[in-house]
C-alpha positions in Angstrom: 7.8 -22.0 -8.5 5.1 -24.2 -7.6 1.2 -23.8 -8.1 0.6 -22.2 -5.4 3.2 -19.2 -5.3 2.0 -19.0 -9.0 -1.7 -18.3 -7.3 0.0 -15.9 -5.0 1.4 -13.6 -8.0 -1.5 -13.7 -9.7 -3.7 -12.2 -6.3 -1.0 -9.7 -5.5 0.7 -8.3 -9.0 -1.9 -9.8 -11.4 0.8 -11.4 -12.8 -0.1 -14.9 -15.2 3.7 -15.2 -16.4 7.1 -13.5 -16.4 6.7 -10.0 -16.7 8.3 -8.1 -18.9 10.7 -5.3 -18.0 12.7 -5.6 -14.9 11.5 -7.5 -12.4 12.4 -9.4 -9.0 10.6 -12.4 -7.7 11.1 -13.3 -4.3 9.8 -16.5 -2.5 10.1 -18.2 0.7 12.9 -15.6 1.3 15.2 -16.5 -1.4 15.6 -15.2 -5.0 13.6 -17.2 -7.3 14.0 -15.1 -10.8 15.2 -11.3 -11.7 15.4 -9.5 -15.0 17.1 -6.0 -15.7 17.0 -3.7 -18.8 19.7 -1.0 -20.3 17.8 2.0 -17.7 16.8 -0.1 -14.8 19.3 -1.9 -12.6 18.1 -4.5 -9.6 21.1 -5.4 -7.1 21.2 -7.1 -4.4 22.0 -5.7 -0.9 25.3 -6.7 1.1 25.2 -5.2 3.9 21.1 -6.6 4.7 18.6 -8.4 3.4 17.1 -6.5 0.6 18.1 -4.8 -3.1 18.3 -1.7 -4.7 16.6 -0.4 -7.9 18.4 2.0 -9.6 16.5 3.6 -12.5 18.6 6.0 -14.7 17.4 9.5 -15.6 15.3 9.9 -18.6 13.5 6.3 -18.2 10.1 6.1 -20.1 7.3 4.1 -20.0 9.0 1.2 -18.0 8.0 -0.7 -15.5 9.6 -2.9 -12.4 7.7 -5.7 -10.9 8.9 -6.8 -7.1 6.5 -9.0 -5.7 7.1 -11.5 -2.7 5.5 -14.9 -1.9 5.5 -16.9 1.3 3.9 -20.2 1.2 6.1 -21.8 4.3 4.5 -22.1 7.4 6.4 -20.4 10.2 8.7 -18.1 8.3 9.2 -15.0 8.9 11.4 -11.9 7.1 12.4 -8.6 7.1 13.1 -7.1 3.8 15.1 -3.5 2.4 14.3 -2.3 -0.8 15.6 1.1 -1.9 14.3 2.8 -5.1 16.6 5.7 -6.9 14.4 6.9 -9.5 16.7 9.6 -11.6 15.5 13.2 -13.0 13.0 13.5 -15.3 12.1 9.1 -15.3 8.5 8.7 -16.0 7.9 4.8 -14.4 5.6 2.1 -13.0 6.5 0.0 -10.0 4.4 -3.1 -9.1 5.1 -4.6 -5.3 3.1 -6.4 -3.0 3.5 -9.5 -0.8 1.0 -12.7 -0.8 0.9 -15.5 2.1 -0.2 -19.1 2.0 0.0 -20.3 5.3 -1.5 -24.0 6.0 0.4 -24.4 9.5 -0.2 -23.4 13.0 3.0 -21.0 13.4 2.9 -17.6 12.3 3.9 -16.6 8.8 5.4 -12.6 8.6 6.8 -10.4 5.9 8.2 -6.9 7.3 9.2 -4.6 4.0 10.6 -1.6 4.3 10.8 0.3 1.1 12.4 3.7 0.7 11.9 5.8 -2.5 14.6 8.7 -3.7 12.3 10.4 -6.4 14.8 12.7 -8.5 13.8 16.1 -10.3 10.5 16.1 -12.3 10.7 12.4 -12.2 7.0 10.5 -11.5 6.3 7.4 -10.1 3.1 5.1 -10.1 3.6 2.7 -7.3 1.2 -0.3 -6.7 1.5 -2.5 -3.6 -1.2 -5.5 -2.2 -1.2 -7.4 0.4 -3.3 -11.0 0.7 -3.4 -13.3 2.7 -5.3 -17.5 3.0 -4.3 -21.0 4.3 -6.2 -23.4 6.2 -4.7 -23.8 9.3 -4.4 -21.6 12.4 -1.3 -20.2 11.6 -1.5 -16.1 11.3 -0.8 -14.5 8.6 1.4 -11.1 9.4 2.3 -7.7 7.2 3.9 -4.5 8.5 4.7 -3.0 5.1 6.9 0.6 5.5 7.1 2.9 2.6 9.6 6.1 2.9 8.9 8.9 -0.3 11.7 11.6 -0.4 10.7 13.3 -3.3 12.8 16.3 -5.3 11.6 19.6 -6.8 9.2 19.1 -8.8 8.9 15.3 -8.2 5.7 12.9 -7.9 4.4 9.7 -6.8 1.0 8.1 -6.5 0.7 5.3 -4.5 -2.0 2.9 -4.3 -2.1 0.2 -1.6 -4.8 -2.7 -1.0 -5.4 -5.2 1.8 -8.0 -6.8 1.2 -8.2 -10.8 2.6 -6.2 -13.3 5.0 -4.6 -10.4 7.0 -4.6 -11.1 10.6 -2.2 -8.2 11.7 -0.6 -5.2 10.3 1.3 -1.9 10.7 1.2 -0.1 7.8 3.6 3.2 7.8 3.8 5.6 4.9 6.0 8.7 5.4 6.9 11.3 2.9 9.0 14.3 2.9 8.2 16.7 -0.1 10.7 19.6 -2.1 9.5 22.4 -4.0 6.2 21.7 -6.3 6.5 18.0 -5.2 3.1 16.4 -5.0 2.6 13.0 -3.5 -0.9 10.8 -3.6 -1.7 8.0 -1.4 -4.6 6.0 -1.8 -5.4 2.7 0.7 -8.3 0.5 0.3 -8.5 -2.2 3.7 -11.1 -4.8 4.7 -10.8 -6.9 7.8 -12.7 -9.4 9.2 -12.8 -11.8 12.3 -10.3 -10.8 14.9 -8.1 -9.2 12.6 -6.1 -5.7 13.3 -5.1 -3.1 10.9 -2.9 0.0 11.7 -2.2 2.7 9.4 0.1 5.8 10.1 0.3 8.4 7.5 3.0 11.0 8.1 4.1 13.9 5.5 6.1 16.7 5.2 5.3 19.5 2.9 8.7 21.0 3.2 9.1 22.9 0.1 7.1 26.0 -1.5 3.9 24.8 -3.7 4.5 21.4 -2.5 1.0 19.3 -1.8 -0.8 15.9 -0.9 -3.6 14.0 -0.9 -4.1 11.2 1.2 -7.1 9.0 1.3 -8.1 5.7 2.8 -11.5 3.8 2.4 -11.6 1.0 5.1 -14.4 -2.1 6.1 -14.4 -3.3 9.4 -16.6 -6.2 9.4 -17.4 -9.0 12.6 -14.6 -8.3 15.8 -11.9 -6.8 13.7 -10.4 -3.0 15.0 -8.9 -0.7 12.6 -6.5 2.4 13.7 -6.0 5.4 11.1 -3.9 8.0 11.9 -2.7 10.7 9.7 -0.3 13.9 9.8 0.2 16.3 7.7 2.6 19.1 8.1 2.8 22.3 6.6 6.2 23.7 6.8 5.7 26.2 3.5 3.7 27.8 1.1 1.7 24.6 0.4 -1.7 22.3 0.4 -2.6 19.3 2.0 -5.8 16.9 2.1 -6.5 14.1 3.7 -9.5 11.7 3.8 -11.2 9.0 5.9 -14.4 7.3 5.3 -15.1 4.1 7.0 -17.6 1.4 7.5 -18.4 -0.5 10.3 -20.1 -3.6 10.5 -21.2 -6.7 13.2 -19.2 -5.4 16.3 -15.9 -4.2 15.0 -14.3 -1.0 16.2 -13.0 1.8 14.0 -10.3 4.5 15.6 -9.6 7.5 13.7 -7.2 10.4 14.6 -6.7 13.1 11.9 -3.9 15.4 12.6 -2.7 19.0 10.8 0.2 20.6 11.6 0.6 24.2 9.8 3.7 25.7 10.4 3.6 29.2 7.7 0.8 31.4 7.3 0.1 29.8 3.4 0.0 26.4 4.4 -3.2 25.2 3.5 -4.3 22.0 5.2 -7.6 20.2 5.2 -8.9 17.0 6.8 -12.3 14.7 6.0 -13.4 12.0 8.0 -16.3 9.7 8.2 -17.5 6.7 10.1 -20.9 4.7 9.7 -22.7 1.8 9.0 -24.2 1.0 5.4 -27.0 3.1 4.7 -30.5 1.6 5.1 -31.8 3.2 1.7 -29.0 2.1 0.0 -29.6 -1.8 0.7 -33.0 -1.5 -0.2 -32.7 -0.1 -3.8 -30.5 -3.0 -4.5 -32.5 -5.6 -3.0 -35.5 -4.0 -5.2 -33.6 -5.2 -8.2 -33.3 -9.1 -6.9 -30.1 -9.0 -4.9 -30.4 -10.7 -1.3 -29.1 -8.5 1.7 -26.0 -10.2 1.5 -25.2 -9.8 -1.7 -26.6 -6.0 -1.6 -23.7 -5.5 1.3 -21.4 -7.0 -1.1 -22.1 -4.7 -3.8 -21.8 -1.8 -1.9 -18.9 -2.6 -0.3 -17.0 -4.0 -3.5 -17.8 -0.3 -4.9 -17.0 1.7 -1.9 -13.4 0.0 -1.4 -12.6 0.5 -5.6 
């Protein structure tokens, strides 16, 4: 792995060295390195590009890193990764993709991640997308995350896209059984002429299932963001969706929330807010010695955390 690829790994997975535990590192469409443990196995698929990650029941305090880096301009790939998390496991999974494109062609990564989370298992899932380059080629990422949570299972997903992605279509789906919990926290920033689409679809099928979906975004310059979220309550359940966006310059932000209650005991809430940075916030920071540009950056960084 060369210096550019190592830099991308640091950006998307905070990896400065070989990670401990299980990992699968993919570089320019090929396997770079892999490690398994006695509790976590990683198997290459036979029928399509991707891997199966198999986590034994009862596995505790272990992690899996599966980052992807692309440094060849014009490389386009679609990867299918399936996670099978055994009953009563408690694990952390770190994914993410970084693209370095210094050519004129489009570089694209599409990752379809499907999670099967067993009864009473707990998963923390972190995914970061990052792009860079000094050419005229576009960086495209289209991640799709599909989650099936068994009784009592929980999954917390944190997703971030802060820089360098020209076009993205981000899809997240969840189907929950009894007492399952699904939390999604998304942070996005777009600039230039970038386009970002987000589509959440969560089905609360089991009794006392619940979800909390939160999106924070900043749209700058001439960029466009489109946020859609649907929570479907099919039992006695609890669902909350929140979309907050800061709009700047000549950007466009669209938010389309939907709540579908199909049971009398479904409790569903949505909150949405789109607006510019408040003038009093800028003035307060500028009185402390910051320039207007520095004050804006401070506000944005705090908002996206």
